[in-house]
C-alpha positions in Angstrom: 91.4 74.9 109.0 88.1 73.8 107.5 88.3 71.5 104.5 86.8 73.9 102.0 89.3 76.6 102.9 92.2 74.2 103.0 91.4 72.9 99.5 91.3 76.4 98.2 95.1 76.5 98.8 95.7 73.4 96.6 97.0 74.0 93.0 98.2 71.7 90.3 101.7 71.8 88.9 102.2 74.0 85.8 100.0 76.9 86.7 101.3 80.4 85.9 102.5 83.1 88.2 99.5 85.1 87.2 97.1 82.3 88.2 99.0 81.7 91.5 98.6 85.4 92.3 94.9 85.2 91.6 94.5 82.1 93.9 96.4 83.8 96.7 94.1 86.8 96.5 91.0 84.6 96.5 92.2 82.6 99.5 93.4 85.6 101.5 96.4 83.5 102.6 100.1 83.7 101.8 100.8 80.2 100.7 99.7 77.7 98.0 100.3 73.9 98.1 101.3 72.3 94.8 99.8 68.8 94.8 99.5 65.8 92.5 96.1 64.2 91.6 96.1 62.4 94.9 96.7 65.6 96.9 100.3 64.6 97.8 102.4 67.6 98.4 105.0 68.3 95.8 106.0 71.9 96.8 104.9 75.2 98.2 104.7 78.7 96.8 104.4 81.8 99.0 103.8 85.4 98.1 107.5 85.9 98.9 108.4 83.3 96.2 106.3 85.1 93.7 107.7 88.5 94.6 111.3 87.2 94.2 110.5 85.6 90.8 109.0 88.8 89.5 111.9 91.0 90.5 114.3 88.5 89.0 112.6 88.9 85.6 110.1 86.1 85.4 107.1 86.7 83.2 103.5 86.4 84.5 103.0 83.5 82.1 106.0 81.5 83.5 105.1 78.3 85.4 105.6 78.2 89.2 107.3 74.8 88.9 110.7 76.5 88.3 110.8 78.2 91.7 108.4 76.3 94.0 109.9 75.2 97.2 110.4 71.4 97.1 112.3 71.4 100.4 109.3 72.4 102.4 108.8 72.1 106.2 105.9 70.0 107.4 104.6 68.1 110.4 103.4 64.4 110.3 99.8 63.9 111.2 100.7 61.8 114.3 103.2 64.3 115.7 102.8 64.6 119.5 102.5 68.1 121.1 101.5 69.4 117.7 101.2 73.1 118.4 104.5 73.2 120.4 106.3 71.3 117.7 104.8 73.5 115.0 105.8 76.7 116.9 109.4 75.5 117.2 109.6 74.6 113.5 107.9 77.8 112.4 110.3 79.9 114.4 113.4 78.0 113.2 112.4 78.1 109.5 110.8 81.6 109.7 107.5 80.5 108.2 103.9 81.4 109.0 102.1 78.4 107.5 102.9 74.7 108.2 101.3 71.8 106.3 100.3 68.7 108.1 100.9 65.5 106.1 99.6 61.9 106.5 101.7 58.8 105.9 101.2 59.2 102.2 102.3 62.8 102.0 98.8 64.1 101.6 98.0 67.5 103.0 95.3 67.0 105.7 95.6 70.3 107.5 97.6 73.5 107.9 98.7 75.3 111.0 98.9 79.0 110.9 101.1 81.2 113.0 98.0 82.7 114.6 97.0 79.2 115.7 100.2 78.7 117.8 100.1 82.2 119.4 96.5 82.0 120.4 94.9 84.1 117.7 97.3 87.1 118.1 98.5 88.3 114.7 102.3 88.1 114.2 102.0 91.2 112.1 101.1 93.5 115.0 104.1 95.8 115.5 106.0 95.0 118.7 107.7 98.4 118.5 107.1 101.6 116.7 109.5 102.7 114.0 111.4 105.9 114.3 111.6 106.4 110.5 109.8 109.4 109.1 107.0 109.1 106.5 106.9 112.0 104.2 103.5 112.6 102.6 103.5 114.8 99.5 100.4 116.9 100.2 101.2 120.1 98.2 99.7 119.3 94.8 96.5 120.9 93.4 94.7 117.5 93.0 93.6 118.5 89.5 92.4 114.9 88.8 89.7 115.4 91.4 88.4 118.8 90.1 85.9 120.3 90.9 86.1 118.9 94.4 89.6 120.3 94.9 88.6 123.8 93.9 87.1 124.0 97.4 89.2 121.4 99.5 92.9 120.7 99.2 93.2 117.0 98.2 94.5 115.8 101.6 91.2 117.0 103.2 88.9 115.3 100.7 86.6 113.2 102.9 86.3 109.4 103.1 83.2 109.0 105.3 84.0 110.9 108.5 87.7 111.0 107.9 90.0 112.7 105.4 92.3 111.1 102.8 95.3 112.3 104.8 94.1 110.7 108.0 93.3 107.4 106.3 96.8 107.3 104.7 98.5 108.1 108.1 96.4 105.5 109.8 97.5 102.8 107.4 101.1 103.5 108.1 100.5 103.8 111.8 99.0 100.3 111.9 102.4 99.1 110.5 104.3 100.8 113.3 105.1 104.3 111.8 104.2 107.3 113.9 106.3 110.2 112.6 104.9 112.1 109.6 106.0 115.2 107.7 103.6 116.7 105.2 104.9 118.9 102.4 102.3 121.7 101.9 101.5 124.3 99.2 98.0 124.4 97.6 95.4 125.7 100.1 98.0 125.0 102.8 96.2 127.1 105.5 93.2 124.8 105.4 95.5 121.8 106.1 97.5 123.6 108.8 94.3 124.6 110.6 93.0 121.0 110.4 96.2 119.6 111.8 96.3 122.0 114.7 92.8 121.0 115.7 93.0 117.3 115.0 93.8 114.8 117.7 95.8 111.8 116.6 98.1 109.2 118.1 101.0 110.1 115.8 103.3 113.1 115.5 102.8 115.3 112.5 105.0 118.1 111.2 105.0 120.0 108.0 107.1 122.1 105.6 105.8 124.7 103.2 106.8 125.1 99.5 107.0 128.6 98.1 106.6 127.2 94.6 105.3 123.8 93.4 108.2 121.5 93.6 106.7 118.3 92.2 106.6 114.8 93.7 110.3 114.7 94.6 111.5 118.3 94.7 110.1 119.2 98.2 112.4 116.6 99.7 115.2 119.2 99.3 113.5 121.2 102.1 114.1 118.3 104.4 117.8 117.6 103.8 118.8 118.5 107.4 115.7 116.7 108.9 115.9 113.3 107.2 119.1 111.7 108.5 117.8 108.0 108.6 116.0 105.8 106.1 112.6 107.3 105.4 109.4 106.6 103.4 107.6 108.8 100.9 103.9 108.6 100.0 101.8 110.4 97.5 98.7 111.9 99.1 96.4 109.8 96.8 97.9 106.3 97.3 96.2 103.9 99.7 98.0 100.7 100.5 96.4 97.8 102.4 99.7 96.1 103.2 102.2 95.9 106.1 104.6 98.7 105.1 107.1 97.6 107.8 107.7 94.6 105.5 108.7 97.0 102.7 111.3 98.6 105.0 112.7 95.1 105.9 112.9 94.2 102.2 114.7 97.5 101.5 117.3 96.8 104.1 117.7 93.1 103.1 118.5 94.2 99.6 120.8 96.9 100.5 118.8 99.3 98.4 119.3 103.0 98.0 115.6 103.3 97.0 112.7 100.8 97.0 109.6 101.5 94.9 106.4 99.7 95.8 104.9 98.3 92.6 101.5 96.7 92.2 100.3 94.2 89.6 97.9 95.6 87.1 96.1 94.1 84.2 95.9 96.6 81.4 93.2 95.9 78.8 93.4 97.4 75.4 89.8 97.8 74.1 90.8 97.8 70.5 92.4 95.6 68.0 96.2 96.2 68.0 98.0 96.1 64.7 101.5 94.7 64.6 103.4 95.8 61.6 106.8 95.0 59.9 108.4 94.9 56.5 105.9 97.3 55.2 102.8 95.3 55.9 100.4 94.1 58.7 101.9 91.0 60.3 99.4 90.3 63.1 96.1 91.6 64.5 95.7 91.2 68.3 92.1 91.7 69.2 91.7 93.5 72.5 94.9 92.2 74.1 95.7 92.2 77.8 99.1 93.3 79.2 100.3 92.3 82.7 102.5 95.0 84.3 103.8 96.2 87.6 102.8 99.9 88.1 104.3 102.5 90.4 102.1 103.0 93.5 103.7 106.3 94.6 105.1 104.7 97.8 108.9 104.6 98.3 111.6 103.9 100.8 114.7 106.0 100.5 118.1 106.6 102.0 118.7 110.2 103.0 121.8 110.7 100.8 119.6 110.5 97.8 118.4 114.0 98.5 121.7 115.2 97.1 120.4 114.3 93.7 117.6 117.0 94.1 118.6 120.6 93.4 117.6 122.9 96.3 114.0 124.2 95.9 113.7 123.3 92.2 110.8 121.4 90.7 111.5 117.7 90.2 109.1 114.8 89.6 109.8 111.4 91.2 110.1 109.7 87.8 113.0 112.0 86.9 114.7 111.3 90.2 114.4 107.6 89.7 115.9 107.8 86.2 118.8 109.8 87.6 119.4 107.2 90.3 119.4 104.4 87.8 121.8 106.3 85.5 124.1 106.9 88.4 124.2 103.1 89.2 122.3 103.4 92.5 120.6 100.2 93.7 116.9 100.9 93.0 114.7 97.9 94.0 111.1 97.1 93.6 108.8 95.6 96.2 106.0 94.1 94.1 102.5 93.4 95.6 99.6 91.5 94.1 96.9 93.8 95.1 95.9 96.2 97.9 96.6 99.5 96.3 94.1 102.2 95.3 94.9 105.4 93.4 92.3 107.4 95.2 93.2 110.5 93.2 91.0 109.2 90.4 87.3 109.7 90.6 86.4 106.1 89.7 88.8 104.8 92.4 87.5 107.3 95.0 83.9 106.2 94.3 85.0 102.6 94.6 86.5 103.3 98.1 83.2 104.9 99.2 81.3 101.8 98.0 83.8 99.4 99.7 83.4 101.4 102.9 79.6 101.4 102.4 79.6 105.2 102.6 
């Protein structure tokens, strides 16, 4: 790795979770090296470490020192057969980045998994998943009015493709090939498009007679969904490996896993904090760090029993019911990589990013 890119991975002790997230995004890597003033390695922090800290209740202002890995794996600079030794260590420790240290413990290089496998990404699916992905495609798309007066939201174009195709393609790149669409609004347009569209994945659909909400239409699939399945809103674009979400779901023994994304909410006004009958503090344009629901879920099929047959139910109500019943509802937090394309400003941003 070139020196400039390597040094972008160095952070000092005491930085916050929020700052670590920002640095990971800037570097486009999945690890940071916590070093002292002489660049001697003190610990490592991965995106997985941050994810676990967040779901365990850490605040975005908490320091990374409390959970950085001080028992890190490394290779000495003078190690013989470096790539072979690195591969053996990375496989045994299940890691994708390995620092190289000199005699003083200074980080002088890093070996990535792609280095030891000849540039082939370890994230390419070795096998396709048999799990279904259910795409909620029956809504009216009122947030994109007047576009959706003509087109159903799943057929809104992104360049030469539709939102629906882009969403399925993102899942397909993570190894998912079986899709079920729930249809209602302008469903004949979508059915006609699917019949004429050539794709590498298998697509089925079910039709709502009434609008059943973001969870209600799952009741139509009770006999179809017999294994763990994924659910996606038809306006959520994720730029992550969703197979990792499925693995996380299984590792945590979850009944349901919600993909959440970090969001910085800015209040553009002075906020008044009151108590004891008077103003106690004025916060001028404060910022709140939150994890928001992306509309992407992993679910066990038995959860469909919580949904009354063919009755309207929104996903937030289903989640509240699961929590009240003591079900294990987990969160898979991500730093970035989510776009709510159902909003006009986000849709226009996608077109700019794609240079369309």
